C-alpha positions in Angstrom: 0.0 0.0 0.0 1.3 3.4 -0.9 1.3 5.8 2.1 0.8 9.6 1.6 2.4 12.0 4.0 2.3 15.8 4.0 5.4 17.7 2.8 5.1 20.1 5.7 5.2 17.3 8.3 8.6 16.3 6.8 9.9 19.8 6.7 10.2 19.7 3.0 9.5 22.3 0.3 5.8 22.3 -0.5 4.6 21.1 -4.0 1.4 22.0 -5.5 -1.3 20.0 -7.4 -2.7 22.6 -9.8 -5.6 20.4 -10.7 -7.0 20.0 -7.1 -8.8 22.8 -5.2 -7.9 21.6 -1.8 -4.4 21.5 -0.2 -2.7 18.4 -1.6 0.9 19.2 -1.0 2.3 15.8 -0.4 5.1 13.3 -0.8 5.0 9.6 -1.1 6.4 7.9 2.0 9.4 6.6 0.0 10.5 10.2 -0.6 9.2 10.5 -4.3 7.1 13.5 -5.1 3.6 12.5 -6.1 2.7 12.9 -9.8 1.0 16.0 -11.2 2.7 18.2 -8.6 4.8 21.3 -9.1 7.5 22.7 -7.0 7.8 26.5 -6.5 10.3 27.1 -9.3 8.1 25.1 -11.8 5.0 27.0 -10.6 6.8 30.3 -10.9 8.0 29.6 -14.5 4.4 28.7 -15.6 3.1 31.8 -13.9 5.7 34.0 -15.6 4.9 32.5 -19.0 1.2 33.1 -18.4 1.9 36.7 -17.5 4.0 37.3 -20.7 1.2 35.7 -22.8 -1.5 37.8 -21.3 0.7 40.9 -21.7 1.2 40.2 -25.4 -2.5 39.5 -26.0 -3.5 42.7 -24.2 -1.0 45.0 -25.7 -0.2 43.5 -29.1 -3.4 41.6 -30.0 -3.0 41.5 -33.7 0.5 40.2 -33.5 -0.4 37.8 -30.8 -3.4 36.3 -32.8 -1.4 36.2 -36.0 1.4 34.2 -34.2 -1.3 31.9 -32.6 -2.9 31.1 -36.0 0.5 30.5 -37.5 1.5 28.1 -34.7 -1.7 26.1 -35.2 -2.1 26.4 -38.9 -2.1 22.6 -39.3 -5.2 22.2 -37.0 -8.2 23.5 -38.8 -10.5 23.2 -35.7 -8.1 25.4 -33.7 -7.6 27.9 -36.7 -11.4 28.3 -36.9 -11.7 28.8 -33.2 -8.9 31.4 -33.1 -10.3 33.3 -36.2 -13.6 33.6 -34.3 -11.6 34.8 -31.3 -9.9 37.5 -33.4 -13.2 38.6 -34.9 -14.7 38.9 -31.3 -11.7 41.2 -30.5 -12.5 43.4 -33.5 -9.6 42.0 -35.6 -10.6 41.2 -39.2 -9.0 38.2 -40.9 -8.5 38.8 -44.7 -8.5 36.0 -47.2 -5.1 35.1 -48.9 -3.8 37.4 -51.5 -1.1 36.4 -54.0 0.3 39.9 -53.9 0.3 40.5 -50.1 0.4 37.2 -48.3 3.5 35.6 -47.0 4.1 32.1 -45.9 2.4 32.6 -42.5 -0.4 34.7 -41.2 0.7 38.3 -41.3 -0.3 41.0 -38.8 -1.4 44.2 -40.4 -3.2 47.3 -38.9 -6.1 45.9 -36.9 -6.3 42.9 -39.2 -4.6 39.7 -40.1 -3.7 38.5 -43.6 -4.1 34.7 -44.3 -0.9 32.9 -45.0 -0.3 31.0 -48.3 0.9 27.9 -46.4 -2.7 27.4 -45.1 -4.0 27.0 -48.7 -4.5 23.4 -49.7 -2.9 22.0 -52.9 -0.4 24.9 -52.8 2.9 23.2 -51.8 6.0 24.8 -50.3 7.7 24.8 -53.6 4.8 26.6 -55.3 4.8 29.3 -52.5 8.6 29.8 -52.8 8.4 30.2 -56.6 5.6 32.8 -56.3 7.3 34.7 -53.5 10.6 34.7 -55.4 9.1 36.1 -58.6 7.0 38.6 -56.7 10.1 39.9 -54.9 12.0 40.3 -58.2 9.3 41.5 -60.5 6.9 43.3 -58.1 3.1 42.6 -57.6 1.4 40.5 -60.3 -1.1 42.4 -62.4 -3.0 39.5 -64.0 -3.5 35.8 -64.2 -1.7 35.8 -67.4 1.4 37.5 -66.0 1.4 35.1 -63.0 1.3 32.0 -65.4 3.9 33.6 -67.6 6.5 34.4 -64.9 6.3 31.4 -62.6 7.5 28.0 -63.4 4.5 25.8 -64.6 6.2 22.7 -63.4 6.1 24.0 -59.8 2.9 26.2 -59.9 0.7 23.7 -61.8 -3.0 23.9 -62.7 -4.1 22.4 -59.4 -2.2 25.1 -57.4 -3.6 27.9 -59.6 -7.1 26.6 -59.1 -6.5 26.6 -55.4 -5.4 30.3 -55.5 -8.6 31.1 -57.4 -11.0 29.2 -55.1 -9.4 30.6 -52.0 -9.8 34.2 -53.2 -6.1 34.7 -53.5 -6.5 36.1 -57.2 -9.5 38.3 -56.4 -7.4 41.3 -57.2 -7.1 40.2 -60.7 -10.8 39.6 -61.2 -13.4 39.1 -58.4 -15.4 36.7 -60.7 -13.7 33.5 -59.7 -15.7 31.5 -62.2 -14.4 33.7 -65.0 -10.8 33.0 -63.9 -11.4 29.2 -63.8 -12.8 29.4 -67.4 -9.8 31.5 -68.5 -7.2 29.2 -66.8 -6.7 26.5 -69.4 -6.4 29.0 -72.3 -3.8 31.0 -70.3 -1.8 28.0 -69.2 -1.6 26.9 -72.9 -0.6 30.5 -73.9 2.0 30.7 -71.2 3.5 27.4 -72.0 3.8 28.3 -75.7 5.7 31.5 -74.7 8.0 29.6 -72.4 8.7 27.1 -75.2 9.5 30.0 -77.6 11.9 31.6 -75.1 13.7 28.3 -74.4 14.6 28.1 -78.2 15.4 31.8 -78.5 12.4 32.7 -80.5 10.7 36.0 -79.6 7.0 36.8 -79.7 5.9 39.5 -82.2 4.0 41.5 -79.4 7.0 41.3 -77.1 9.2 42.8 -79.8 6.8 45.5 -80.7 6.2 46.6 -77.1 9.3 48.6 -76.1 9.6 50.9 -73.1 11.6 54.1 -72.8 14.8 52.2 -72.0 14.4 50.2 -75.2 14.0 47.0 -73.2 11.3 44.5 -74.4 8.3 44.1 -72.0 5.8 41.4 -72.0 2.3 42.1 -73.3 -0.3 40.4 -71.2 -3.2 42.1 -72.8 -2.9 39.7 -75.7 -3.5 36.7 -73.5 -6.6 34.7 -74.5 -9.8 34.9 -72.4 -12.8 32.8 -72.3 -16.3 34.0 -73.2 -17.7 36.0 -70.2 -19.5 33.9 -67.6 -21.4 34.8 -64.4 -19.6 34.3 -61.1 -20.4 31.4 -58.9 -23.5 31.7 -56.7 -22.4 32.9 -53.2 -23.2 29.5 -51.7 -21.0 27.7 -54.2 -18.2 30.3 -53.9 -18.1 29.7 -50.1 -18.2 25.9 -50.6 -15.3 25.9 -52.9 -13.4 28.4 -50.6 -14.0 26.1 -47.6 -12.9 23.1 -49.6 -9.5 24.8 -50.2 -9.0 26.5 -46.8 -10.9 24.1 -44.6 -13.4 26.8 -43.3 -15.1 30.0 -44.6 -13.1 33.1 -44.5 -14.4 35.8 -46.9 -17.9 35.2 -45.5 -20.0 32.6 -43.6 -23.6 31.5 -44.1 -24.3 32.5 -40.5 -22.6 35.9 -40.5 -25.6 37.8 -41.6 -27.5 36.7 -38.4 -24.4 36.9 -36.1 -25.8 39.5 -33.8 -29.3 38.0 -33.6 -27.8 34.6 -33.0 -26.0 35.7 -30.0 -29.2 36.9 -28.5 -31.4 33.9 -29.4 -28.8 31.3 -28.8 -25.8 32.5 -26.9 -24.0 29.1 -26.7 -21.1 28.8 -29.1 -20.1 25.4 -30.3 -16.5 26.2 -29.3 -17.7 26.4 -25.7 -19.8 23.3 -25.7 -17.4 21.3 -23.5 -18.0 23.9 -20.7 -21.8 23.4 -20.7 -23.4 21.2 -18.0 -25.1 18.0 -18.9 -28.9 17.6 -18.7 -29.5 21.3 -19.1 -31.4 22.4 -22.2 -29.3 24.6 -24.5 -29.9 26.1 -27.9 -27.5 27.1 -30.8 -27.7 28.3 -34.3 -25.6 26.1 -36.5 -24.7 25.1 -40.1 -24.8 21.4 -40.8 -21.7 20.3 -42.6 -22.3 16.5 -42.7 -25.3 14.3 -42.2 -24.8 10.6 -41.7 -28.1 8.6 -41.7 -28.3 5.4 -39.5 -30.8 2.6 -39.4 -31.0 1.0 -35.9 -31.4 -2.7 -35.4 -35.1 -2.1 -34.8 -35.3 -0.4 -38.3 -35.7 3.1 -36.8 -34.0 6.0 -38.5 -31.5 8.3 -36.7 -28.5 10.5 -37.6 -25.1 11.6 -36.6 -24.3 15.2 -37.6 -21.3 17.4 -37.9 -22.1 21.0 -37.4 -20.3 24.4 -37.1 -20.9 28.0 -36.3 -18.7 31.0 -36.4 -16.7 29.8 -33.4 -16.0 26.1 -34.1 -17.3 22.6 -34.8 -19.2 20.0 -32.8 -20.8 16.5 -33.2 -24.4 15.9 -32.5 -26.8 12.9 -32.5 -30.4 12.8 -33.4 -32.2 9.7 -31.9 -35.2 8.0 -33.6 -37.9 9.8 -31.6 -36.5 13.2 -32.5 -35.7 12.1 -36.1 -39.3 11.5 -36.8 -40.1 15.2 -36.2 -37.0 16.9 -37.7 -35.5 14.3 -40.1 -36.6 16.4 -43.1 -34.5 19.3 -42.0 -31.3 17.3 -41.7 -29.5 18.2 -45.0 -25.9 19.3 -45.6 -25.4 23.1 -45.6 -28.8 23.6 -43.9 -28.9 26.4 -41.3 -30.8 25.4 -38.2 -31.6 26.5 -34.7 -31.3 23.5 -32.5 -32.4 22.6 -29.0 -30.8 19.8 -27.0 -28.5 18.7 -24.2 -24.8 18.1 -23.9 -23.7 14.5 -23.6 -20.2 13.2 -22.4 -19.3 9.7 -23.2 -15.9 8.0 -23.7 -14.0 11.2 -23.5 -16.2 12.7 -26.3 -18.6 15.7 -26.0 -21.5 15.9 -28.3 -25.0 17.3 -28.4 -28.1 15.2 -28.2 -30.5 17.2 -30.5 -34.2 17.0 -29.3 -35.6 19.6 -31.7 -34.6 21.8 -34.6 -36.0 24.4 -37.0 -34.7 26.1 -40.1 -33.6 29.6 -39.2 -35.9 31.0 -41.9 -38.8 29.6 -39.8 -37.7 30.5 -36.3 -40.2 32.9 -34.7 -40.0 34.9 -31.5 -42.1 37.1 -29.2 -41.0 40.6 -28.4 -42.5 42.2 -25.4 -41.7 45.9 -24.7 -41.3 47.0 -21.1 -40.6 50.6 -20.0 -37.4 50.9 -18.0 -39.2 52.3 -14.9 -41.5 49.3 -14.9 -38.8 46.6 -15.4 -38.0 46.4 -11.7 -41.6 46.3 -10.6 -42.1 43.0 -8.8 -45.9 42.7 -9.4 -45.3 43.5 -13.2 -42.6 40.8 -13.3 -44.9 38.3 -11.7 -47.8 39.0 -14.1 -45.4 38.5 -17.0 -44.0 35.2 -15.6 -47.5 33.8 -15.0 -48.6 34.6 -18.6 -45.5 33.0 -20.1 -45.8 29.9 -17.9 -49.5 29.4 -19.1 -48.3 29.7 -22.7 -45.4 27.3 -22.2 -47.9 24.4 -21.8 -48.0 21.7 -19.2 -44.8 19.9 -20.4 -42.9 23.3 -20.8 -41.8 22.2 -24.3 -42.2 25.5 -26.0 -39.6 26.5 -28.7 -40.6 30.1 -29.3 -38.2 32.4 -27.4 -39.4 35.5 -25.6 -37.3 38.7 -25.9 -37.9 41.6 -23.6 -37.1 45.1 -24.9 -36.3 47.3 -21.9 -37.0 50.7 -23.3 -35.4 53.7 -21.7 -35.6 57.4 -22.5 -32.6 57.4 -24.8 -31.8 53.8 -25.6 -33.3 50.3 -25.4 -31.8 47.0 -24.2 -32.8 43.5 -25.5 -32.9 40.7 -23.0 -33.6 37.1 -23.9 -35.8 35.4 -21.2 -34.6 32.0 -19.9 -35.5 28.7 -21.5 -38.3 28.1 -18.9 -40.2 31.0 -20.5 -40.2 29.6 -24.1 -43.8 29.4 -25.4 -45.6 27.1 -27.7 -47.4 29.6 -30.0 -46.3 33.1 -30.7 -49.7 34.4 -31.8 -51.6 33.2 -28.8 -48.8 34.5 -26.5 -48.9 37.9 -28.1 -52.7 38.0 -27.7 -52.5 37.0 -24.0 -49.8 39.6 -23.3 -51.7 42.4 -25.1 -54.9 41.5 -23.2 -53.0 42.0 -20.0 -51.7 45.4 -20.9 -48.2 44.5 -22.3 -47.0 45.7 -25.6 -46.0 42.6 -27.6 -45.7 41.5 -31.1 -44.4 38.4 -33.0 -41.3 38.5 -35.2 -39.1 36.2 -37.2 -35.3 35.6 -36.8 -34.4 36.3 -40.4 -36.4 38.1 -43.1 -35.9 36.1 -46.3 -37.3 39.0 -48.3 -34.7 41.6 -47.3 
């Protein structure tokens, strides 16, 4: 049997178990220090590093976040989480740019520029070739010039497509679909020019275009172009962008409702591990993968991969819930979900009990003058009405938002989950009949 004795009882230097709230400064009887303990010098070093990190984040936030993104550029989940953190700090993250981006994430004035190393299908050799030509020749002015100056054996078609889909060539033409259609023609044109140069044969347009120093300059206006085509739809552009970068960067399907989402469903997927079990939570998410499952009994259920602006999470929809919401479970669908956090086998996931497309999410807005908000009797009347509208099983999905209206400004407050109601119209009628100013609303206006 291992006997534990106190450090202090032996007159030894205390050690500290950082993971335990109580005083666990102990040694094992044979003289060995118990595992997971830190002596004073170790604890001091950790504290010093923590102070340095906090200082850098507080005083050099852009540089700090750029370094953090670079250090974790190989972990897409962490990159997405840190980009969300940067945005919450007021730091914009720009898509990659062939004329401005370096290898790593670059700190600029109150913004961070995406690094080329985080672009899929763009190898280190291709990045070095692009940066070398850019340093020698200056900024690229067109796709034709890029293809003409870089070595096609290093920066091949796959790499050029990755640059287009990621937005790195938007400075040439914001119509990414047009660039894709132009690509094959320009690659053939550039290869033909390279072959001519290799055998010492000049191009007529190169010879005709002479600058003031009588040195021949390349004419890229003569490069072929495909017939004009419309750009990709926004959803397709974002899908291709995510395919190359691993996440959305120039935009996100949930960004248009970011502020509303924080009010209606304040839980971020990045923070799901911190949520208690068996407590009902709600979130607004984008489904990125839907895996249907047939149980041994023949019932249908599903395992989902979902994300929001902060990160990703896994969820399970069991058969009883699948019967109600199965028709909503499609890839790239934006949903408001209700459920509970589940921890099993060191994995954290959500058990989804209900869901609704964000275009159909409704809410009740009740306006309360600021001078009446603290009135206990008025609060009690409001609670009673909402409890009646919640139903006997308290399974309402419609959130209630209180608008506390002051003389000069108003404050929106989402009431707790226990005050969700079943029907917005009957709730508005009940509130209005009791003297409250109330109206029903929708989360997102599809006509705007």
